C-alpha positions as CSV (number, residue, x, y, z in Angstrom):
1,X,26.6,-125.6,-139.1
2,X,26.8,-128.5,-136.7
3,X,27.1,-126.1,-133.8
4,X,24.1,-124.1,-135.1
5,X,22.0,-127.4,-135.4
6,X,23.0,-128.4,-131.9
7,X,22.1,-125.0,-130.5
8,X,18.6,-125.2,-132.0
9,X,18.0,-128.7,-130.5
10,X,19.3,-127.9,-127.0
11,X,17.8,-124.4,-126.7
12,X,14.3,-124.5,-128.2
13,X,13.5,-121.2,-126.5
14,X,16.0,-119.3,-128.5
15,X,14.6,-116.7,-130.9
16,X,13.8,-118.3,-134.2
17,X,14.6,-121.7,-132.9
18,X,12.8,-124.7,-134.3
19,X,12.9,-127.9,-132.3
20,X,13.3,-131.4,-133.8
21,X,9.9,-132.3,-132.2
22,X,8.2,-129.4,-134.0
23,X,9.7,-130.4,-137.3
24,X,8.6,-134.0,-136.8
25,X,5.0,-132.8,-136.2
26,X,5.0,-130.5,-139.2
27,X,6.3,-133.1,-141.6
28,X,4.2,-136.0,-140.2
29,X,1.2,-135.1,-142.3
30,X,3.2,-134.4,-145.4
31,X,5.0,-137.7,-145.1
32,X,1.7,-139.6,-144.8
33,X,0.4,-137.9,-148.0
34,X,3.6,-138.7,-149.9
35,X,3.7,-142.3,-148.7
36,X,0.0,-142.7,-149.5
37,X,0.6,-141.4,-153.0
38,X,3.4,-143.8,-153.6
39,X,1.3,-146.7,-152.4
40,X,-1.7,-145.7,-154.5
41,X,0.5,-145.4,-157.6
42,X,2.0,-148.9,-156.9
43,X,-1.6,-150.3,-156.5
44,X,-2.7,-148.7,-159.7
45,X,0.2,-150.3,-161.5
46,X,-0.7,-153.7,-160.2
47,X,-4.3,-153.2,-161.2
48,X,-3.2,-152.3,-164.7
49,X,-1.3,-155.6,-164.9
50,X,-4.4,-157.4,-163.7
51,X,-6.6,-155.7,-166.4
52,X,-4.0,-156.5,-169.1
53,X,-3.8,-160.1,-168.0
54,X,-7.6,-160.3,-168.4
55,X,-7.1,-159.2,-172.0
56,X,-8.5,-155.7,-171.7
57,X,-7.3,-153.3,-174.4
58,X,-5.0,-150.5,-173.5
59,X,-7.7,-148.0,-174.6
60,X,-10.2,-149.5,-172.1
61,X,-7.6,-149.5,-169.3
62,X,-6.7,-145.8,-170.1
63,X,-10.3,-144.8,-169.9
64,X,-11.1,-146.5,-166.6
65,X,-7.8,-145.4,-164.9
66,X,-8.1,-141.9,-166.3
67,X,-4.6,-142.2,-167.8
68,X,-3.3,-141.4,-171.2
69,X,-2.8,-144.4,-173.5
70,X,0.9,-143.8,-173.8
71,X,1.2,-143.9,-170.0
72,X,-0.8,-147.2,-169.9
73,X,1.4,-148.6,-172.7
74,X,4.5,-147.8,-170.6
75,X,3.1,-149.6,-167.6
76,X,2.0,-152.6,-169.6
77,X,5.5,-152.8,-171.3
78,X,7.0,-153.4,-167.9
79,X,5.3,-156.8,-167.8
80,X,6.0,-157.9,-171.4
81,X,7.4,-161.4,-171.4
82,X,5.9,-162.3,-168.1
83,X,3.4,-165.1,-167.9
84,X,-0.2,-163.8,-167.3
85,X,-1.4,-164.4,-163.8
86,X,-4.0,-167.1,-163.4
87,X,-7.7,-165.9,-163.5
88,X,-8.7,-164.2,-160.2
89,X,-11.4,-165.9,-158.2
90,X,-14.0,-163.3,-157.3
91,X,-16.1,-165.5,-155.1
92,X,-17.0,-163.6,-151.9
93,X,-16.3,-166.6,-149.7
94,X,-12.5,-166.6,-149.6
95,X,-10.6,-166.7,-146.3
96,X,-7.1,-165.4,-146.8
97,X,-6.5,-162.3,-144.5
98,X,-6.2,-159.6,-147.2
99,X,-9.5,-160.8,-148.8
100,X,-11.3,-160.7,-145.4
101,X,-9.8,-157.2,-144.7
102,X,-11.1,-156.0,-148.0
103,X,-14.5,-157.3,-147.2
104,X,-14.4,-155.6,-143.8
105,X,-13.4,-152.3,-145.4
106,X,-16.3,-152.6,-147.9
107,X,-18.8,-153.4,-145.2
108,X,-17.6,-150.5,-143.0
109,X,-17.9,-148.2,-146.0
110,X,-21.5,-149.2,-146.5
111,X,-22.3,-148.6,-142.9
112,X,-20.6,-145.2,-143.0
113,X,-22.7,-144.2,-146.0
114,X,-25.9,-145.5,-144.4
115,X,-25.6,-143.9,-141.0
116,X,-24.6,-140.3,-140.6
117,X,-23.2,-140.7,-137.1
118,X,-21.3,-144.0,-137.8
119,X,-18.1,-144.1,-135.6
120,X,-16.2,-146.0,-138.3
121,X,-16.5,-143.1,-140.9
122,X,-13.2,-141.4,-140.1
123,X,-11.3,-144.7,-140.3
124,X,-13.0,-145.6,-143.5
125,X,-12.1,-142.2,-145.0
126,X,-8.5,-142.6,-143.9
127,X,-8.2,-146.0,-145.5
128,X,-9.7,-144.8,-148.8
129,X,-7.3,-141.9,-149.0
130,X,-4.3,-144.1,-148.0
131,X,-3.8,-142.1,-144.9
132,X,-4.1,-145.3,-142.9
133,X,-2.6,-148.6,-143.9
134,X,-3.9,-152.1,-143.2
135,X,-2.0,-153.4,-140.1
136,X,-3.2,-155.8,-137.4
137,X,-3.8,-152.7,-135.2
138,X,-5.8,-150.7,-137.7
139,X,-7.9,-153.7,-138.7
140,X,-8.7,-154.4,-135.0
141,X,-9.7,-150.8,-134.5
142,X,-11.9,-150.9,-137.6
143,X,-13.5,-154.1,-136.3
144,X,-14.2,-152.5,-132.9
145,X,-15.7,-149.3,-134.4
146,X,-17.8,-151.3,-136.9
147,X,-19.1,-153.7,-134.3
148,X,-20.2,-150.7,-132.1
149,X,-22.0,-149.1,-135.1
150,X,-23.8,-152.4,-136.0
151,X,-24.9,-152.6,-132.3
152,X,-26.0,-149.0,-131.9
153,X,-27.7,-148.8,-135.2
154,X,-29.1,-152.3,-135.6
155,X,-32.6,-151.0,-136.2
156,X,-31.4,-148.8,-139.0
157,X,-29.3,-151.3,-140.9
158,X,-30.2,-154.4,-142.8
159,X,-29.7,-157.6,-140.9
160,X,-27.4,-158.8,-143.7
161,X,-24.8,-156.2,-142.5
162,X,-24.5,-158.0,-139.2
163,X,-24.4,-161.4,-140.8
164,X,-21.6,-160.3,-143.1
165,X,-19.6,-158.8,-140.2
166,X,-20.0,-162.1,-138.2
167,X,-18.7,-164.1,-141.1
168,X,-15.7,-161.8,-141.7
169,X,-14.8,-161.7,-138.0
170,X,-14.9,-165.5,-137.7
171,X,-12.6,-165.8,-140.7
172,X,-10.2,-163.2,-139.2
173,X,-10.2,-164.9,-135.8
174,X,-10.0,-168.5,-136.9
175,X,-9.1,-169.1,-140.5
176,X,-11.1,-172.2,-141.7
177,X,-9.2,-175.4,-142.1
178,X,-9.8,-177.6,-145.2
179,X,-12.0,-180.6,-144.5
180,X,-10.8,-184.2,-145.1
181,X,-10.3,-184.8,-148.8
182,X,-10.6,-181.1,-149.7
183,X,-7.3,-179.6,-150.8
184,X,-6.2,-176.3,-149.2
185,X,-6.9,-173.2,-151.4
186,X,-4.1,-172.4,-153.8
187,X,-1.9,-169.4,-152.7
188,X,-3.3,-166.1,-154.1
189,X,-1.2,-164.8,-157.0
190,X,-2.2,-161.1,-156.6
191,X,-0.6,-158.9,-154.0
192,X,-2.4,-158.2,-150.7
193,X,-3.3,-154.7,-151.8
194,X,-4.9,-155.9,-155.0
195,X,-6.9,-158.6,-153.1
196,X,-8.1,-156.1,-150.6
197,X,-9.2,-153.8,-153.3
198,X,-11.1,-156.5,-155.2
199,X,-12.7,-157.9,-152.0
200,X,-13.8,-154.4,-151.1
201,X,-15.6,-154.0,-154.4
202,X,-17.1,-157.5,-154.4
203,X,-18.5,-157.0,-150.9
204,X,-20.0,-153.6,-151.8
205,X,-21.6,-155.2,-154.9
206,X,-23.0,-158.1,-152.8
207,X,-24.5,-155.7,-150.3
208,X,-25.9,-153.5,-153.1
209,X,-27.5,-156.5,-154.8
210,X,-29.0,-157.8,-151.5
211,X,-30.1,-154.4,-150.0
212,X,-30.3,-152.0,-152.9
213,X,-28.7,-149.0,-151.3
214,X,-25.4,-150.3,-149.9
């Protein structure tokens, strides 16, 4: 068996041979989907804990998550005995990196929905599906594409979109320091994924309130 595997690797031109490189390319997409599915399930579990900490009933959680109540009960049971997390601050103006990344994602999504030819659309779709993860590189790429869209389509988009982008970018580039006599913000208790998800929705809601169609 080892000889057979070695032959296939060293002689990719042999009849019926499959090279390791070909196998990697075939499985790359599958692995992304599997990994994204696992990450989305983990995020949903964290959101269920958040909803339970807010005092929502299991029936309500089951309805909004499209899960059966026994499945929700099983998830909630995992956290029995744990102290509820402190209430989440949903103010838009928070400056930890995951929160700012979530705001950037929400703004990019609004731009993609507003402009048919937006360059950030594919990146937004990949983030929504879990096909792309939030890393310094993907965030920088999203910022670059979004800035190009805001420049190219400035006459088509509300001025508030650009103002939001500038605020988010400043926060990502230079996190604000607390002023004298003002305590630094308390560390966020929720995971980075949960904070991104919440910030994404808060940013979308703010744009919708301000501009109606965001």
